[in-house]
N, CA, C and O atoms as a GROMACS GRO file, in nm:
protein
  508
    1MET      N    1   2.889   0.866  -0.006
    1MET     CA    2   2.864   0.939  -0.047
    1MET      C    3   2.871   1.046   0.122
    1MET      O    4   2.838   1.001   0.231
    2ASP      N    5   2.910   1.157   0.102
    2ASP     CA    6   3.006   1.200   0.268
    2ASP      C    7   2.890   1.263   0.352
    2ASP      O    8   2.775   1.278   0.310
    3LEU      N    9   2.921   1.289   0.442
    3LEU     CA   10   2.828   1.285   0.534
    3LEU      C   11   2.723   1.419   0.476
    3LEU      O   12   2.600   1.419   0.473
    4ARG      N   13   2.831   1.544   0.427
    4ARG     CA   14   2.769   1.655   0.432
    4ARG      C   15   2.630   1.659   0.329
    4ARG      O   16   2.542   1.742   0.352
    5ARG      N   17   2.620   1.563   0.216
    5ARG     CA   18   2.596   1.574   0.132
    5ARG      C   19   2.442   1.464   0.225
    5ARG      O   20   2.339   1.531   0.238
    6MET      N   21   2.437   1.379   0.256
    6MET     CA   22   2.404   1.311   0.349
    6MET      C   23   2.257   1.399   0.402
    6MET      O   24   2.148   1.401   0.344
    7ARG      N   25   2.291   1.463   0.521
    7ARG     CA   26   2.226   1.557   0.587
    7ARG      C   27   2.179   1.666   0.529
    7ARG      O   28   2.120   1.744   0.604
    8PHE      N   29   2.191   1.706   0.372
    8PHE     CA   30   2.144   1.772   0.303
    8PHE      C   31   2.014   1.703   0.201
    8PHE      O   32   1.928   1.765   0.139
    9ALA      N   33   2.038   1.540   0.209
    9ALA     CA   34   1.939   1.523   0.125
    9ALA      C   35   1.789   1.469   0.276
    9ALA      O   36   1.673   1.448   0.242
   10GLU      N   37   1.828   1.460   0.407
   10GLU     CA   38   1.783   1.420   0.496
   10GLU      C   39   1.712   1.602   0.503
   10GLU      O   40   1.595   1.600   0.466
   11TYR      N   41   1.746   1.703   0.531
   11TYR     CA   42   1.679   1.855   0.532
   11TYR      C   43   1.624   1.886   0.444
   11TYR      O   44   1.519   1.948   0.456
   12TYR      N   45   1.692   1.843   0.287
   12TYR     CA   46   1.578   1.880   0.221
   12TYR      C   47   1.405   1.792   0.243
   12TYR      O   48   1.300   1.850   0.267
   13VAL      N   49   1.422   1.651   0.228
   13VAL     CA   50   1.299   1.622   0.216
   13VAL      C   51   1.252   1.659   0.345
   13VAL      O   52   1.129   1.650   0.349
   14ALA      N   53   1.298   1.693   0.440
   14ALA     CA   54   1.178   1.739   0.554
   14ALA      C   55   1.146   1.901   0.501
   14ALA      O   56   1.024   1.921   0.498
   15SER      N   57   1.198   1.980   0.474
   15SER     CA   58   1.174   2.084   0.438
   15SER      C   59   1.160   2.202   0.209
   15SER      O   60   1.133   2.319   0.181
   16SER      N   61   1.196   2.078   0.120
   16SER     CA   62   1.174   2.121   0.038
   16SER      C   63   1.266   2.239  -0.006
   16SER      O   64   1.234   2.280  -0.117
   17ASN      N   65   1.390   2.316   0.060
   17ASN     CA   66   1.392   2.397   0.036
   17ASN      C   67   1.500   2.377   0.019
   17ASN      O   68   1.551   2.375   0.131
   18GLY      N   69   1.628   2.347  -0.106
   18GLY     CA   70   1.711   2.363  -0.071
   18GLY      C   71   1.872   2.449  -0.003
   18GLY      O   72   1.962   2.421   0.076
   19THR      N   73   1.830   2.575  -0.105
   19THR     CA   74   1.882   2.635   0.040
   19THR      C   75   1.879   2.638   0.107
   19THR      O   76   1.977   2.567   0.130
   20GLU      N   77   1.819   2.685   0.271
   20GLU     CA   78   1.790   2.641   0.364
   20GLU      C   79   1.874   2.483   0.380
   20GLU      O   80   1.983   2.471   0.435
   21SER      N   81   1.815   2.398   0.334
   21SER     CA   82   1.931   2.220   0.331
   21SER      C   83   2.055   2.277   0.334
   21SER      O   84   2.119   2.271   0.439
   22ALA      N   85   2.098   2.328   0.246
   22ALA     CA   86   2.260   2.367   0.232
   22ALA      C   87   2.299   2.359   0.335
   22ALA      O   88   2.359   2.265   0.388
   23ILE      N   89   2.245   2.537   0.410
   23ILE     CA   90   2.323   2.624   0.516
   23ILE      C   91   2.324   2.534   0.627
   23ILE      O   92   2.421   2.526   0.703
   24LYS      N   93   2.181   2.444   0.644
   24LYS     CA   94   2.174   2.321   0.805
   24LYS      C   95   2.251   2.219   0.792
   24LYS      O   96   2.275   2.153   0.893
   25ALA      N   97   2.311   2.180   0.657
   25ALA     CA   98   2.426   2.102   0.652
   25ALA      C   99   2.528   2.162   0.596
   25ALA      O  100   2.543   2.144   0.475
   26GLY      N  101   2.619   2.245   0.667
   26GLY     CA  102   2.692   2.307   0.716
   26GLY      C  103   2.764   2.388   0.536
   26GLY      O  104   2.886   2.372   0.526
   27TYR      N  105   2.712   2.448   0.437
   27TYR     CA  106   2.754   2.504   0.337
   27TYR      C  107   2.754   2.595   0.366
   27TYR      O  108   2.677   2.627   0.458
   28SER      N  109   2.836   2.690   0.308
   28SER     CA  110   2.833   2.835   0.338
   28SER      C  111   2.713   2.940   0.294
   28SER      O  112   2.644   2.889   0.205
   29GLN      N  113   2.664   3.091   0.338
   29GLN     CA  114   2.529   3.079   0.351
   29GLN      C  115   2.563   3.147   0.201
   29GLN      O  116   2.461   3.136   0.133
   30LYS      N  117   2.659   3.207   0.132
   30LYS     CA  118   2.698   3.229   0.009
   30LYS      C  119   2.657   3.185  -0.093
   30LYS      O  120   2.596   3.232  -0.190
   31THR      N  121   2.719   3.031  -0.048
   31THR     CA  122   2.692   2.947  -0.170
   31THR      C  123   2.601   2.889  -0.165
   31THR      O  124   2.582   2.834  -0.273
   32ALA      N  125   2.533   2.871  -0.102
   32ALA     CA  126   2.411   2.774  -0.034
   32ALA      C  127   2.351   2.745  -0.170
   32ALA      O  128   2.370   2.642  -0.234
   33TYR      N  129   2.279   2.844  -0.206
   33TYR     CA  130   2.200   2.839  -0.363
   33TYR      C  131   2.280   2.746  -0.393
   33TYR      O  132   2.279   2.639  -0.331
   34SER      N  133   2.388   2.778  -0.521
   34SER     CA  134   2.419   2.719  -0.567
   34SER      C  135   2.455   2.604  -0.545
   34SER      O  136   2.407   2.529  -0.630
   35GLN      N  137   2.525   2.544  -0.463
   35GLN     CA  138   2.534   2.410  -0.408
   35GLN      C  139   2.451   2.386  -0.377
   35GLN      O  140   2.478   2.266  -0.388
   36ALA      N  141   2.318   2.384  -0.328
   36ALA     CA  142   2.158   2.296  -0.383
   36ALA      C  143   2.135   2.256  -0.471
   36ALA      O  144   2.091   2.142  -0.488
   37ASN      N  145   2.166   2.359  -0.575
   37ASN     CA  146   2.132   2.360  -0.704
   37ASN      C  147   2.246   2.225  -0.815
   37ASN      O  148   2.206   2.167  -0.916
   38ARG      N  149   2.361   2.212  -0.764
   38ARG     CA  150   2.467   2.112  -0.768
   38ARG      C  151   2.386   1.974  -0.720
   38ARG      O  152   2.351   1.873  -0.780
   39LEU      N  153   2.375   2.017  -0.597
   39LEU     CA  154   2.301   1.868  -0.491
   39LEU      C  155   2.225   1.810  -0.552
   39LEU      O  156   2.220   1.689  -0.577
   40LEU      N  157   2.150   1.904  -0.584
   40LEU     CA  158   1.977   1.831  -0.604
   40LEU      C  159   2.016   1.815  -0.758
   40LEU      O  160   1.922   1.872  -0.813
   41LYS      N  161   2.119   1.762  -0.880
   41LYS     CA  162   2.109   1.752  -0.971
   41LYS      C  163   2.209   1.618  -0.999
   41LYS      O  164   2.206   1.550  -1.101
   42ASN      N  165   2.327   1.592  -0.846
   42ASN     CA  166   2.399   1.491  -0.862
   42ASN      C  167   2.288   1.331  -0.768
   42ASN      O  168   2.222   1.324  -0.664
   43VAL      N  169   2.327   1.217  -0.894
   43VAL     CA  170   2.293   1.127  -0.878
   43VAL      C  171   2.263   1.035  -0.699
   43VAL      O  172   2.168   0.976  -0.647
   44GLU      N  173   2.387   1.066  -0.663
   44GLU     CA  174   2.372   1.005  -0.546
   44GLU      C  175   2.300   1.057  -0.427
   44GLU      O  176   2.270   1.005  -0.319
   45VAL      N  177   2.282   1.169  -0.475
   45VAL     CA  178   2.203   1.268  -0.318
   45VAL      C  179   2.028   1.218  -0.426
   45VAL      O  180   1.937   1.165  -0.363
   46GLN      N  181   2.014   1.238  -0.545
   46GLN     CA  182   1.846   1.200  -0.584
   46GLN      C  183   1.838   1.094  -0.613
   46GLN      O  184   1.757   1.090  -0.705
   47ASN      N  185   1.884   0.968  -0.583
   47ASN     CA  186   1.862   0.852  -0.504
   47ASN      C  187   1.817   0.819  -0.336
   47ASN      O  188   1.732   0.745  -0.287
   48TYR      N  189   1.933   0.924  -0.272
   48TYR     CA  190   1.962   0.904  -0.109
   48TYR      C  191   1.806   0.989  -0.088
   48TYR      O  192   1.745   0.981   0.018
   49ILE      N  193   1.752   1.076  -0.217
   49ILE     CA  194   1.686   1.178  -0.129
   49ILE      C  195   1.485   1.067  -0.154
   49ILE      O  196   1.383   1.059  -0.085
   50LYS      N  197   1.524   1.016  -0.272
   50LYS     CA  198   1.403   0.903  -0.313
   50LYS      C  199   1.419   0.754  -0.238
   50LYS      O  200   1.335   0.668  -0.265
   51GLU      N  201   1.500   0.732  -0.167
   51GLU     CA  202   1.485   0.614  -0.051
   51GLU      C  203   1.444   0.703   0.042
   51GLU      O  204   1.330   0.674   0.078
   52LEU      N  205   1.488   0.807   0.100
   52LEU     CA  206   1.436   0.854   0.228
   52LEU      C  207   1.283   0.888   0.207
   52LEU      O  208   1.219   0.892   0.312
   53GLU      N  209   1.192   0.922   0.052
   53GLU     CA  210   1.112   0.985   0.080
   53GLU      C  211   0.998   0.846   0.086
   53GLU      O  212   0.890   0.827   0.142
   54SER      N  213   1.089   0.762  -0.006
   54SER     CA  214   0.986   0.607   0.006
   54SER      C  215   0.984   0.605   0.110
   54SER      O  216   0.876   0.656   0.140
   55LYS      N  217   1.055   0.565   0.235
   55LYS     CA  218   1.070   0.529   0.463
   55LYS      C  219   0.992   0.651   0.455
   55LYS      O  220   0.916   0.628   0.548
   56GLU      N  221   0.967   0.734   0.423
   56GLU     CA  222   0.871   0.858   0.528
   56GLU      C  223   0.708   0.845   0.439
   56GLU      O  224   0.613   0.911   0.482
   57ARG      N  225   0.696   0.779   0.351
   57ARG     CA  226   0.559   0.732   0.313
   57ARG      C  227   0.557   0.626   0.390
   57ARG      O  228   0.502   0.624   0.500
   58ASP      N  229   0.614   0.537   0.343
   58ASP     CA  230   0.583   0.389   0.431
   58ASP      C  231   0.566   0.380   0.615
   58ASP      O  232   0.557   0.292   0.701
   59LYS      N  233   0.566   0.492   0.610
   59LYS     CA  234   0.576   0.512   0.775
   59LYS      C  235   0.436   0.576   0.800
   59LYS      O  236   0.384   0.577   0.912
   60ARG      N  237   0.381   0.627   0.698
   60ARG     CA  238   0.261   0.696   0.681
   60ARG      C  239   0.154   0.578   0.690
   60ARG      O  240   0.046   0.584   0.748
   61ILE      N  241   0.205   0.477   0.626
   61ILE     CA  242   0.042   0.400   0.530
   61ILE      C  243   0.005   0.316   0.727
   61ILE      O  244   0.103   0.309   0.801
   62LEU      N  245  -0.067   0.288   0.756
   62LEU     CA  246  -0.127   0.206   0.878
   62LEU      C  247  -0.146   0.078   0.862
   62LEU      O  248  -0.213   0.044   0.764
   63ASP      N  249  -0.108   0.002   0.929
   63ASP     CA  250  -0.137  -0.148   0.835
   63ASP      C  251  -0.215  -0.166   0.908
   63ASP      O  252  -0.272  -0.073   0.964
   64ALA      N  253  -0.244  -0.294   0.932
   64ALA     CA  254  -0.392  -0.336   0.906
   64ALA      C  255  -0.413  -0.367   1.076
   64ALA      O  256  -0.529  -0.334   1.102
   65ARG      N  257  -0.344  -0.418   1.203
   65ARG     CA  258  -0.332  -0.379   1.312
   65ARG      C  259  -0.371  -0.254   1.350
   65ARG      O  260  -0.490  -0.239   1.379
   66GLU      N  261  -0.298  -0.162   1.358
   66GLU     CA  262  -0.370   0.051   1.324
   66GLU      C  263  -0.484   0.023   1.304
   66GLU      O  264  -0.570   0.041   1.389
   67ARG      N  265  -0.509  -0.030   1.180
   67ARG     CA  266  -0.666   0.020   1.122
   67ARG      C  267  -0.746  -0.034   1.232
   67ARG      O  268  -0.828   0.039   1.287
   68LYS      N  269  -0.728  -0.153   1.268
   68LYS     CA  270  -0.807  -0.226   1.342
   68LYS      C  271  -0.828  -0.154   1.458
   68LYS      O  272  -0.944  -0.147   1.497
   69VAL      N  273  -0.755  -0.108   1.514
   69VAL     CA  274  -0.716  -0.067   1.675
   69VAL      C  275  -0.824   0.076   1.642
   69VAL      O  276  -0.921   0.090   1.717
   70ILE      N  277  -0.801   0.176   1.534
   70ILE     CA  278  -0.854   0.282   1.538
   70ILE      C  279  -0.986   0.254   1.494
   70ILE      O  280  -1.066   0.343   1.523
   71LEU      N  281  -1.045   0.130   1.414
   71LEU     CA  282  -1.152   0.134   1.374
   71LEU      C  283  -1.260   0.114   1.521
   71LEU      O  284  -1.350   0.182   1.569
   72SER      N  285  -1.196  -0.016   1.556
   72SER     CA  286  -1.190  -0.053   1.692
   72SER      C  287  -1.266   0.099   1.787
   72SER      O  288  -1.386   0.126   1.790
   73ASP      N  289  -1.166   0.168   1.849
   73ASP     CA  290  -1.205   0.293   1.914
   73ASP      C  291  -1.267   0.369   1.897
   73ASP      O  292  -1.291   0.454   1.982
   74ILE      N  293  -1.344   0.368   1.726
   74ILE     CA  294  -1.434   0.420   1.704
   74ILE      C  295  -1.528   0.380   1.737
   74ILE      O  296  -1.588   0.467   1.799
   75ALA      N  297  -1.610   0.245   1.729
   75ALA     CA  298  -1.626   0.187   1.732
   75ALA      C  299  -1.738   0.145   1.895
   75ALA      O  300  -1.853   0.114   1.925
   76LYS      N  301  -1.591   0.174   1.962
   76LYS     CA  302  -1.633   0.168   2.135
   76LYS      C  303  -1.660   0.257   2.168
   76LYS      O  304  -1.756   0.244   2.245
   77ASP      N  305  -1.625   0.374   2.154
   77ASP     CA  306  -1.666   0.492   2.200
   77ASP      C  307  -1.779   0.579   2.186
   77ASP      O  308  -1.797   0.647   2.085
   78GLU      N  309  -1.864   0.579   2.296
   78GLU     CA  310  -2.023   0.573   2.350
   78GLU      C  311  -2.057   0.720   2.258
   78GLU      O  312  -2.160   0.743   2.195
   79ILE      N  313  -1.938   0.808   2.272
   79ILE     CA  314  -1.957   0.964   2.169
   79ILE      C  315  -1.971   0.990   2.050
   79ILE      O  316  -2.007   1.094   1.995
   80ASN      N  317  -1.940   0.887   2.008
   80ASN     CA  318  -1.911   0.892   1.857
   80ASN      C  319  -2.143   0.878   1.809
   80ASN      O  320  -2.233   0.819   1.869
   81ASP      N  321  -2.143   0.948   1.707
   81ASP     CA  322  -2.250   0.951   1.626
   81ASP      C  323  -2.294   0.787   1.631
   81ASP      O  324  -2.191   0.727   1.601
   82PRO      N  325  -2.429   0.666   1.661
   82PRO     CA  326  -2.415   0.581   1.611
   82PRO      C  327  -2.408   0.497   1.524
   82PRO      O  328  -2.382   0.378   1.543
   83GLN      N  329  -2.439   0.567   1.382
   83GLN     CA  330  -2.413   0.559   1.188
   83GLN      C  331  -2.178   0.550   1.206
   83GLN      O  332  -2.086   0.489   1.153
   84CYS      N  333  -2.190   0.613   1.271
   84CYS     CA  334  -1.986   0.544   1.276
   84CYS      C  335  -2.007   0.501   1.314
   84CYS      O  336  -2.068   0.418   1.247
   85ARG      N  337  -2.008   0.478   1.413
   85ARG     CA  338  -2.002   0.334   1.521
   85ARG      C  339  -2.036   0.218   1.436
   85ARG      O  340  -1.962   0.120   1.439
   86ILE      N  341  -2.165   0.218   1.342
   86ILE     CA  342  -2.207   0.085   1.311
   86ILE      C  343  -2.100   0.080   1.159
   86ILE      O  344  -2.027  -0.017   1.134
   87LYS      N  345  -2.107   0.160   1.102
   87LYS     CA  346  -1.990   0.156   0.986
   87LYS      C  347  -1.820   0.114   1.038
   87LYS      O  348  -1.750   0.020   1.001
   88ALA      N  349  -1.803   0.186   1.102
   88ALA     CA  350  -1.653   0.113   1.208
   88ALA      C  351  -1.673  -0.071   1.210
   88ALA      O  352  -1.594  -0.145   1.152
   89ILE      N  353  -1.803  -0.125   1.294
   89ILE     CA  354  -1.842  -0.246   1.312
   89ILE      C  355  -1.794  -0.302   1.163
   89ILE      O  356  -1.710  -0.388   1.138
   90ASP      N  357  -1.876  -0.225   1.073
   90ASP     CA  358  -1.933  -0.275   0.959
   90ASP      C  359  -1.830  -0.359   0.864
   90ASP      O  360  -1.844  -0.466   0.805
   91THR      N  361  -1.679  -0.231   0.879
   91THR     CA  362  -1.612  -0.224   0.822
   91THR      C  363  -1.493  -0.314   0.900
   91THR      O  364  -1.408  -0.372   0.834
   92LEU      N  365  -1.495  -0.319   1.031
   92LEU     CA  366  -1.384  -0.426   1.095
   92LEU      C  367  -1.438  -0.584   1.038
   92LEU      O  368  -1.362  -0.663   0.982
   93ASN      N  369  -1.547  -0.605   1.057
   93ASN     CA  370  -1.670  -0.729   0.999
   93ASN      C  371  -1.621  -0.756   0.875
   93ASN      O  372  -1.604  -0.875   0.847
   94LYS      N  373  -1.580  -0.630   0.749
   94LYS     CA  374  -1.573  -0.690   0.637
   94LYS      C  375  -1.375  -0.752   0.646
   94LYS      O  376  -1.329  -0.856   0.600
   95MET      N  377  -1.310  -0.652   0.713
   95MET     CA  378  -1.168  -0.693   0.738
   95MET      C  379  -1.150  -0.784   0.822
   95MET      O  380  -1.040  -0.766   0.874
   96THR      N  381  -1.196  -0.864   0.860
   96THR     CA  382  -1.193  -1.005   1.004
   96THR      C  383  -1.225  -1.096   0.895
   96THR      O  384  -1.142  -1.180   0.863
   97GLY      N  385  -1.369  -1.085   0.815
   97GLY     CA  386  -1.412  -1.206   0.721
   97GLY      C  387  -1.528  -1.259   0.787
   97GLY      O  388  -1.570  -1.371   0.760
   98GLU      N  389  -1.588  -1.177   0.881
   98GLU     CA  390  -1.714  -1.168   0.919
   98GLU      C  391  -1.794  -1.212   0.816
   98GLU      O  392  -1.847  -1.323   0.825
   99TYR      N  393  -1.811  -1.143   0.723
   99TYR     CA  394  -1.921  -1.170   0.643
   99TYR      C  395  -1.896  -1.323   0.515
   99TYR      O  396  -1.816  -1.333   0.422
  100THR      N  397  -1.985  -1.406   0.557
  100THR     CA  398  -1.951  -1.448   0.416
  100THR      C  399  -2.018  -1.457   0.320
  100THR      O  400  -2.135  -1.440   0.352
  101THR      N  401  -2.007  -1.476   0.217
  101THR     CA  402  -2.099  -1.514   0.054
  101THR      C  403  -2.140  -1.667   0.064
  101THR      O  404  -2.048  -1.744   0.090
  102LYS      N  405  -2.270  -1.723   0.046
  102LYS     CA  406  -2.319  -1.824   0.014
  102LYS      C  407  -2.322  -1.882  -0.086
  102LYS      O  408  -2.443  -1.903  -0.078
  103VAL      N  409  -2.285  -1.949  -0.214
  103VAL     CA  410  -2.272  -1.952  -0.335
  103VAL      C  411  -2.268  -2.127  -0.350
  103VAL      O  412  -2.182  -2.206  -0.312
  104GLU      N  413  -2.428  -2.155  -0.438
  104GLU     CA  414  -2.498  -2.235  -0.499
  104GLU      C  415  -2.446  -2.220  -0.621
  104GLU      O  416  -2.443  -2.133  -0.708
  105ALA      N  417  -2.387  -2.385  -0.597
  105ALA     CA  418  -2.356  -2.418  -0.758
  105ALA      C  419  -2.412  -2.571  -0.811
  105ALA      O  420  -2.444  -2.659  -0.731
  106SER      N  421  -2.420  -2.588  -0.976
  106SER     CA  422  -2.454  -2.725  -0.972
  106SER      C  423  -2.361  -2.726  -1.046
  106SER      O  424  -2.291  -2.625  -1.057
  107VAL      N  425  -2.336  -2.840  -1.114
  107VAL     CA  426  -2.262  -2.934  -1.182
  107VAL      C  427  -2.297  -2.999  -1.249
  107VAL      O  428  -2.316  -3.106  -1.191
  108GLN      N  429  -2.334  -3.007  -1.402
  108GLN     CA  430  -2.357  -3.124  -1.494
  108GLN      C  431  -2.292  -3.191  -1.554
  108GLN      O  432  -2.213  -3.152  -1.640
  109THR      N  433  -2.314  -3.315  -1.519
  109THR     CA  434  -2.195  -3.357  -1.618
  109THR      C  435  -2.217  -3.462  -1.716
  109THR      O  436  -2.283  -3.566  -1.707
  110ASP      N  437  -2.147  -3.412  -1.816
  110ASP     CA  438  -2.210  -3.486  -1.958
  110ASP      C  439  -2.146  -3.638  -1.954
  110ASP      O  440  -2.026  -3.663  -1.971
  111PRO      N  441  -2.305  -3.784  -1.917
  111PRO     CA  442  -2.286  -3.861  -1.912
  111PRO      C  443  -2.197  -4.010  -2.035
  111PRO      O  444  -2.161  -4.126  -2.015
  112PHE      N  445  -2.197  -3.905  -2.172
  112PHE     CA  446  -2.150  -3.936  -2.303
  112PHE      C  447  -1.979  -3.873  -2.239
  112PHE      O  448  -1.910  -3.974  -2.251
  113SER      N  449  -1.920  -3.801  -2.201
  113SER     CA  450  -1.798  -3.799  -2.221
  113SER      C  451  -1.678  -3.882  -2.195
  113SER      O  452  -1.678  -3.923  -2.079
  114GLY      N  453  -1.582  -3.917  -2.262
  114GLY     CA  454  -1.496  -3.999  -2.216
  114GLY      C  455  -1.555  -4.117  -2.323
  114GLY      O  456  -1.483  -4.214  -2.347
  115LEU      N  457  -1.650  -4.110  -2.369
  115LEU     CA  458  -1.642  -4.223  -2.445
  115LEU      C  459  -1.611  -4.225  -2.580
  115LEU      O  460  -1.613  -4.124  -2.650
  116THR      N  461  -1.565  -4.403  -2.642
  116THR     CA  462  -1.512  -4.379  -2.803
  116THR      C  463  -1.607  -4.316  -2.893
  116THR      O  464  -1.695  -4.255  -2.832
  117THR      N  465  -1.616  -4.313  -3.018
  117THR     CA  466  -1.701  -4.263  -3.120
  117THR      C  467  -1.789  -4.446  -3.139
  117THR      O  468  -1.908  -4.448  -3.172
  118GLU      N  469  -1.712  -4.583  -3.113
  118GLU     CA  470  -1.790  -4.730  -3.162
  118GLU      C  471  -1.818  -4.731  -3.003
  118GLU      O  472  -1.885  -4.832  -2.981
  119GLU      N  473  -1.800  -4.676  -2.907
  119GLU     CA  474  -1.861  -4.704  -2.788
  119GLU      C  475  -2.037  -4.585  -2.788
  119GLU      O  476  -2.127  -4.632  -2.719
  120LEU      N  477  -2.060  -4.487  -2.841
  120LEU     CA  478  -2.162  -4.440  -2.847
  120LEU      C  479  -2.218  -4.476  -2.996
  120LEU      O  480  -2.306  -4.400  -3.035
  121ARG      N  481  -2.172  -4.600  -3.099
  121ARG     CA  482  -2.279  -4.667  -3.179
  121ARG      C  483  -2.289  -4.752  -3.105
  121ARG      O  484  -2.381  -4.831  -3.130
  122GLU      N  485  -2.199  -4.782  -2.972
  122GLU     CA  486  -2.298  -4.916  -2.963
  122GLU      C  487  -2.400  -4.892  -2.917
  122GLU      O  488  -2.494  -4.954  -2.964
  123LEU      N  489  -2.428  -4.797  -2.811
  123LEU     CA  490  -2.534  -4.756  -2.703
  123LEU      C  491  -2.645  -4.713  -2.787
  123LEU      O  492  -2.757  -4.755  -2.759
  124ILE      N  493  -2.624  -4.605  -2.925
  124ILE     CA  494  -2.701  -4.608  -3.020
  124ILE      C  495  -2.772  -4.732  -3.073
  124ILE      O  496  -2.880  -4.681  -3.103
  125ASP      N  497  -2.780  -4.824  -3.096
  125ASP     CA  498  -2.748  -4.910  -3.154
  125ASP      C  499  -2.824  -5.005  -2.994
  125ASP      O  500  -2.843  -5.123  -3.023
  126ASP      N  501  -2.842  -4.990  -2.927
  126ASP     CA  502  -2.840  -5.095  -2.857
  126ASP      C  503  -2.986  -5.007  -2.779
  126ASP      O  504  -3.037  -5.080  -2.694
  127GLY      N  505  -3.024  -4.936  -2.787
  127GLY     CA  506  -3.136  -4.832  -2.727
  127GLY      C  507  -3.283  -4.824  -2.874
  127GLY      O  508  -3.383  -4.753  -2.857
   0.00000   0.00000   0.00000
């Protein structure tokens, strides 16, 4: 794909305006509208736009460390409402596994499992 098409796609992702993007990419103002329509139907341009949009979405997602920093800032800032601070601490505790759930389980095994029919008959006869 040539540089002008790439620029068009980049401007288009930023503005969602095809005509404006075509002009900024170097197409003439006279043909910008029709060029934009043509470019938006081009498979290479479409794929590049999808790739750029995907990268933009990924940039907006906070990773775990960034979330912890924000929550820590909320929890430490005494200007914040106490409920907000408590909620931030609670969320941090959940994220870091501070809360554990105790589970009690009992397992009962069948004392006769694994015995053959013959061994079971001998037990019945003996008992």
